[in-house]
C-alpha positions as CSV (number, residue, x, y, z in Angstrom):
1,M,1.2,-84.2,-63.4
2,Q,0.1,-86.9,-65.9
3,D,-0.5,-86.8,-69.7
4,S,-4.2,-85.8,-69.2
5,D,-4.8,-88.0,-72.7
6,V,-3.7,-91.2,-70.2
7,K,-6.6,-92.9,-68.2
8,S,-5.3,-94.6,-65.0
9,L,-7.2,-96.5,-62.3
10,M,-6.0,-97.4,-59.1
11,I,-7.8,-100.4,-57.7
12,A,-7.9,-101.0,-53.6
13,W,-9.6,-104.3,-52.2
14,I,-9.6,-102.3,-49.1
15,G,-11.6,-99.3,-47.5
16,Y,-10.1,-95.8,-47.7
17,Q,-6.4,-95.6,-47.1
18,R,-4.6,-92.1,-47.2
19,R,-1.4,-93.2,-49.3
20,A,-3.9,-93.9,-52.4
21,D,-5.6,-90.6,-51.8
22,T,-2.6,-88.3,-51.6
23,M,-1.1,-89.5,-54.6
24,K,-3.9,-89.3,-56.5
25,Q,-3.5,-85.8,-57.5
26,Y,0.1,-86.2,-58.9
27,W,-0.7,-89.8,-60.6
28,A,-4.4,-88.4,-61.9
29,Y,-5.8,-91.8,-61.4
30,D,-9.7,-93.0,-60.5
31,I,-9.5,-95.0,-57.4
32,L,-11.7,-98.1,-56.9
33,H,-11.9,-99.0,-53.2
34,L,-13.6,-102.6,-52.4
35,P,-13.8,-103.3,-48.9
36,N,-14.8,-106.4,-47.6
37,Q,-18.8,-107.3,-47.9
38,F,-19.0,-110.2,-45.0
39,K,-17.0,-109.6,-41.3
40,K,-16.4,-113.6,-40.9
41,K,-12.9,-114.7,-42.3
42,S,-14.6,-118.0,-43.4
43,A,-16.8,-115.7,-45.8
44,R,-13.7,-114.1,-47.4
45,P,-13.4,-116.7,-50.5
46,L,-17.0,-115.2,-51.4
47,D,-15.7,-111.8,-50.9
48,Y,-12.8,-112.3,-53.5
49,V,-15.0,-113.7,-55.9
50,I,-17.2,-110.4,-56.0
51,K,-14.3,-108.2,-56.3
52,S,-12.6,-110.3,-58.9
53,F,-16.1,-110.0,-61.0
54,K,-16.2,-106.4,-59.9
55,T,-12.2,-105.5,-61.3
56,L,-12.9,-107.1,-64.0
57,K,-16.3,-105.2,-64.9
58,T,-14.3,-102.4,-64.2
59,L,-11.6,-102.3,-66.3
60,L,-13.9,-103.7,-69.0
61,A,-15.4,-100.5,-69.0
62,G,-12.6,-98.1,-68.5
63,S,-10.2,-99.7,-70.2
64,P,-7.1,-97.8,-69.0
65,D,-4.1,-97.8,-69.9
66,V,-1.7,-97.4,-66.6
67,L,-3.4,-99.6,-63.7
68,W,-2.5,-99.7,-60.3
69,V,-3.2,-102.5,-58.3
70,Q,-2.7,-102.0,-54.1
71,L,-1.2,-105.1,-52.6
72,P,-1.6,-107.2,-50.4
73,P,-4.1,-108.8,-51.4
74,S,-2.1,-111.1,-54.1
75,P,-5.1,-112.2,-56.0
76,V,-5.6,-108.6,-57.8
77,L,-2.6,-108.7,-59.1
78,H,-3.3,-112.2,-61.4
79,I,-6.3,-110.6,-62.3
80,A,-4.7,-107.4,-63.4
81,L,-2.2,-109.6,-65.5
82,A,-4.8,-111.7,-67.1
83,Y,-6.8,-109.2,-68.4
84,K,-4.2,-107.3,-69.7
85,F,-2.5,-110.7,-71.7
86,I,-6.7,-111.1,-72.8
87,F,-7.8,-107.9,-73.5
88,N,-5.4,-104.8,-73.3
89,R,-1.9,-105.9,-74.0
90,R,-0.5,-102.4,-73.8
91,L,-1.5,-101.9,-70.8
92,K,0.6,-100.7,-68.3
93,I,0.7,-102.2,-64.6
94,I,2.4,-100.2,-61.2
95,A,2.0,-102.6,-58.2
96,D,1.9,-100.5,-54.8
97,A,3.1,-103.2,-52.5
98,H,2.1,-102.3,-49.0
99,N,5.3,-103.7,-46.0
100,S,2.1,-106.5,-45.7
101,L,2.9,-107.9,-48.9
102,L,5.6,-110.0,-47.0
103,R,3.7,-112.0,-45.3
104,K,3.6,-115.4,-45.6
105,Q,-0.2,-115.7,-47.2
106,W,0.6,-113.3,-49.9
107,I,4.1,-113.2,-50.8
108,G,3.7,-117.1,-50.7
109,F,0.7,-117.2,-52.7
110,P,1.0,-119.0,-56.0
111,G,3.3,-117.1,-58.9
112,T,3.0,-113.9,-56.7
113,V,6.8,-113.0,-57.3
114,A,6.6,-114.5,-60.6
115,L,4.0,-112.0,-61.5
116,L,5.9,-109.1,-59.7
117,N,8.5,-110.1,-62.3
118,R,6.5,-109.5,-65.4
119,I,4.6,-106.1,-64.7
120,D,6.1,-102.4,-65.3
121,A,7.1,-101.1,-61.4
122,V,7.0,-102.5,-57.8
123,V,6.6,-99.6,-55.6
124,V,7.6,-100.0,-52.0
125,H,7.4,-97.6,-49.4
126,N,11.2,-97.8,-47.9
127,F,14.5,-99.5,-48.7
128,K,13.7,-102.3,-46.1
129,V,10.9,-103.3,-48.2
130,K,12.8,-103.2,-51.2
131,E,15.8,-105.3,-49.7
132,E,13.3,-107.8,-48.6
133,L,11.6,-108.3,-52.1
134,A,14.7,-108.1,-54.0
135,G,15.4,-111.0,-51.3
136,L,12.5,-113.4,-52.4
137,G,13.5,-113.0,-56.0
138,V,11.5,-109.5,-57.2
139,K,14.4,-108.7,-59.5
140,D,15.7,-105.1,-58.0
141,T,15.4,-103.0,-61.1
142,N,11.7,-103.4,-61.1
143,I,11.8,-101.9,-57.6
144,F,11.7,-98.2,-56.8
145,I,10.7,-96.5,-52.9
146,L,8.3,-93.9,-53.0
147,E,7.6,-93.0,-49.4
148,D,4.1,-91.9,-48.2
149,L,3.3,-88.4,-49.6
150,P,2.5,-85.4,-46.9
151,C,-0.9,-83.6,-47.6
152,D,-3.0,-80.8,-46.5
153,F,-5.3,-81.3,-44.0
154,H,-8.2,-78.4,-43.5
155,A,-9.0,-79.1,-39.7
156,A,-10.6,-76.0,-38.0
157,P,-7.8,-74.0,-35.8
158,A,-6.3,-76.2,-32.2
159,S,-8.6,-75.1,-29.3
160,E,-7.0,-75.2,-26.0
161,R,-7.4,-77.7,-23.7
162,E,-6.8,-78.3,-20.3
163,T,-5.6,-81.6,-19.8
164,P,-3.2,-82.6,-23.2
165,Y,-3.5,-85.5,-24.9
166,V,-1.7,-87.8,-27.0
167,L,-3.3,-89.4,-30.1
168,F,-2.8,-93.1,-30.7
169,P,-4.5,-94.3,-34.2
170,C,-4.6,-98.1,-33.6
171,S,-5.7,-100.8,-36.1
172,F,-5.3,-103.4,-33.3
173,D,-2.7,-105.4,-35.3
174,I,-0.9,-108.0,-33.6
175,D,2.5,-105.2,-34.1
176,E,0.9,-102.6,-32.0
177,P,1.8,-102.8,-27.9
178,I,-1.9,-101.9,-26.6
179,E,-1.1,-103.4,-23.2
180,I,2.0,-101.0,-23.3
181,V,0.5,-98.2,-24.0
182,I,-2.3,-98.6,-21.3
183,N,0.5,-98.9,-18.7
184,A,2.5,-95.4,-20.2
185,A,-0.8,-93.8,-19.7
186,R,-1.3,-94.9,-16.2
187,E,2.3,-93.5,-15.6
188,M,0.9,-90.3,-16.5
189,P,-2.8,-89.7,-15.0
190,G,-2.1,-86.0,-16.1
191,V,-2.6,-86.7,-19.4
192,D,-5.1,-88.1,-21.8
193,F,-4.4,-90.9,-24.1
194,L,-7.1,-91.5,-27.4
195,I,-6.7,-94.5,-29.1
196,T,-8.6,-94.6,-32.2
197,G,-9.4,-97.6,-34.3
198,K,-12.3,-100.1,-33.9
199,H,-11.6,-102.2,-30.4
200,Q,-14.5,-104.4,-30.5
201,G,-13.3,-108.0,-30.4
202,K,-9.6,-106.8,-30.3
203,L,-9.9,-106.1,-26.3
204,S,-11.6,-108.0,-24.0
205,E,-14.2,-106.7,-21.6
206,E,-12.0,-107.1,-18.9
207,L,-9.0,-105.1,-20.4
208,V,-11.5,-102.9,-21.5
209,A,-13.2,-102.4,-17.8
210,S,-9.6,-101.6,-16.0
211,L,-8.8,-99.0,-18.1
212,P,-7.6,-95.9,-16.7
213,E,-9.4,-92.9,-16.5
214,N,-7.2,-91.0,-18.9
215,I,-7.4,-93.8,-21.8
216,K,-10.2,-93.3,-24.4
217,L,-11.3,-95.8,-26.7
218,T,-13.0,-93.3,-29.7
219,G,-13.8,-96.2,-31.7
220,F,-13.9,-95.8,-35.5
221,L,-14.1,-91.9,-36.6
222,S,-15.5,-90.3,-39.5
223,K,-12.5,-88.9,-41.6
224,A,-12.7,-85.1,-41.0
225,T,-13.2,-85.8,-37.0
226,F,-10.2,-88.0,-36.8
227,E,-8.3,-85.2,-38.9
228,Q,-9.4,-83.1,-36.4
229,L,-8.0,-84.5,-33.4
230,L,-5.3,-85.4,-35.1
231,C,-4.8,-81.2,-35.7
232,D,-5.3,-80.5,-32.1
233,A,-3.2,-83.3,-30.2
234,N,-0.2,-82.3,-28.4
235,V,1.6,-85.7,-29.3
236,V,0.9,-88.4,-31.6
237,L,2.2,-92.0,-30.7
238,G,3.2,-94.3,-33.9
239,L,4.7,-98.1,-32.8
240,T,5.2,-101.1,-34.3
241,T,6.9,-104.0,-33.2
242,R,8.2,-104.6,-37.1
243,D,11.2,-102.9,-38.4
244,N,9.8,-102.7,-42.1
245,V,6.9,-100.5,-41.4
246,Q,6.9,-96.7,-42.3
247,L,3.8,-95.8,-40.2
248,S,0.9,-94.1,-42.0
249,V,0.4,-92.0,-39.0
250,A,4.1,-90.8,-38.7
251,N,3.8,-89.4,-42.0
252,E,0.2,-87.8,-41.1
253,A,1.8,-86.4,-38.2
254,V,4.1,-84.2,-40.1
255,S,1.4,-83.3,-42.1
256,A,-0.5,-82.1,-39.2
257,G,2.6,-80.4,-38.2
258,R,2.7,-82.2,-34.7
259,P,5.0,-83.3,-32.4
260,M,5.9,-87.4,-32.6
261,A,7.1,-90.3,-31.0
262,L,7.8,-93.0,-33.0
263,S,8.7,-96.8,-32.4
264,N,12.9,-96.6,-32.1
265,T,13.0,-99.1,-35.5
266,T,15.7,-98.5,-37.9
267,V,13.0,-97.8,-40.6
268,L,11.3,-95.0,-39.0
269,R,15.0,-93.3,-37.9
270,S,16.0,-92.9,-41.2
271,L,12.5,-91.4,-42.3
272,F,11.6,-89.7,-39.3
273,S,14.9,-88.8,-37.5
274,E,15.0,-84.6,-37.8
275,A,11.4,-84.4,-35.6
276,A,10.1,-87.0,-33.9
277,V,11.3,-88.4,-30.2
278,F,12.4,-92.2,-30.5
279,V,11.6,-94.3,-28.0
280,D,11.6,-98.3,-26.9
281,T,8.5,-100.0,-28.2
282,L,7.9,-102.3,-25.2
283,D,8.8,-100.0,-21.8
284,P,6.0,-98.0,-21.2
285,L,8.5,-95.6,-18.9
286,S,10.6,-94.6,-22.4
287,I,7.5,-94.2,-23.8
288,K,6.2,-92.1,-21.3
289,A,9.9,-89.9,-21.3
290,G,9.3,-89.4,-24.6
291,V,5.5,-88.1,-24.5
292,A,7.1,-86.0,-21.6
293,Q,10.0,-84.7,-22.9
294,L,7.2,-83.5,-26.2
295,I,4.8,-82.2,-24.4
296,A,7.5,-79.8,-22.5
297,N,9.1,-78.6,-26.0
298,Q,5.8,-78.7,-28.2
299,E,6.7,-75.5,-30.2
300,T,10.3,-76.7,-31.3
301,Y,9.0,-80.2,-32.3
302,K,5.6,-78.5,-34.3
303,E,8.0,-76.4,-36.1
304,K,10.7,-79.9,-37.1
305,S,7.8,-81.3,-37.9
306,A,7.1,-79.0,-40.4
307,L,10.0,-78.8,-41.9
308,L,10.8,-82.1,-42.3
309,K,7.1,-81.9,-44.3
310,A,8.6,-79.8,-47.2
311,K,11.5,-81.6,-47.4
312,R,9.5,-85.3,-47.7
313,I,7.2,-83.8,-50.3
314,T,10.3,-82.3,-52.4
315,R,12.0,-85.7,-52.0
316,W,8.7,-87.7,-52.9
317,K,8.5,-85.7,-55.6
318,G,12.2,-86.8,-57.0
319,Q,11.5,-90.6,-56.5
320,A,7.9,-90.3,-58.5
321,Q,9.9,-88.0,-61.1
322,L,12.2,-91.5,-61.1
323,L,9.5,-93.7,-61.8
324,R,8.0,-91.9,-63.9
325,T,10.8,-92.0,-66.0
326,A,11.6,-95.7,-65.7
327,A,8.5,-97.0,-66.4
328,T,7.3,-94.3,-68.9
329,I,4.2,-93.8,-67.0
């Protein structure tokens, strides 16, 4: 745990995000969440102006000793370093770099790579992102892997359901094959598929109207409701077409001790091979086979998830200690 005399702050220009929340106890930081105020992308510059003002106001009022910044977006890093060099030269800055930082709009934002080399540590979530950042010019010695930390859920005991269900947490991003999941669900009429997330504006009205009866679009859920659905799920499905993504939902499935079907990628295999069934992301029949295997062997895969949870917590603590020592946090 961090020295109680050290003031730490995490700034995330986004709403609630489980990774930041689960690490809070270990690193003892406060969290400033700054979600977007405007829905239209054309208003994003005004959003960033407002967030910049609130970030500087918080830093000036709180004078933290250690500042964590969640990236992207890149401009928060520029503001953090400007504050450091003008007001507090002793400030330590840690960037929690999500894989989306590698998108051109963020890693190509003027000065981003240079500034990543001027802070105390760049934290990434898996080895693949570390390799890619190093290849773009970020100093390898300044990059540390800190995977997602499993957490505990305090959901009510699972209730018996007549129909098993697959939980597919979704942000409706381009790497999530929604239509493939729909086609897999068509092949499994005896299994419900619950797809969470705000789908309005992401799925056409025609597609929504054509969904089979066993697909339920839940919309955006409260944290408590989502966690209850997660802890009751017969299978948790995590799919991505991106090879460098570690999938928060996979860590959530392990945290809840649930069977999980995941995309067959290098990163996901390296992190979850002991407890998951891997499927071909773009093949509905592969997803069907994986889900069927998990439902038929639920107790076995629940045990595997629970064992992997313990191992991941131990590994995370080792990674955290390495970061703490190297960056003298």
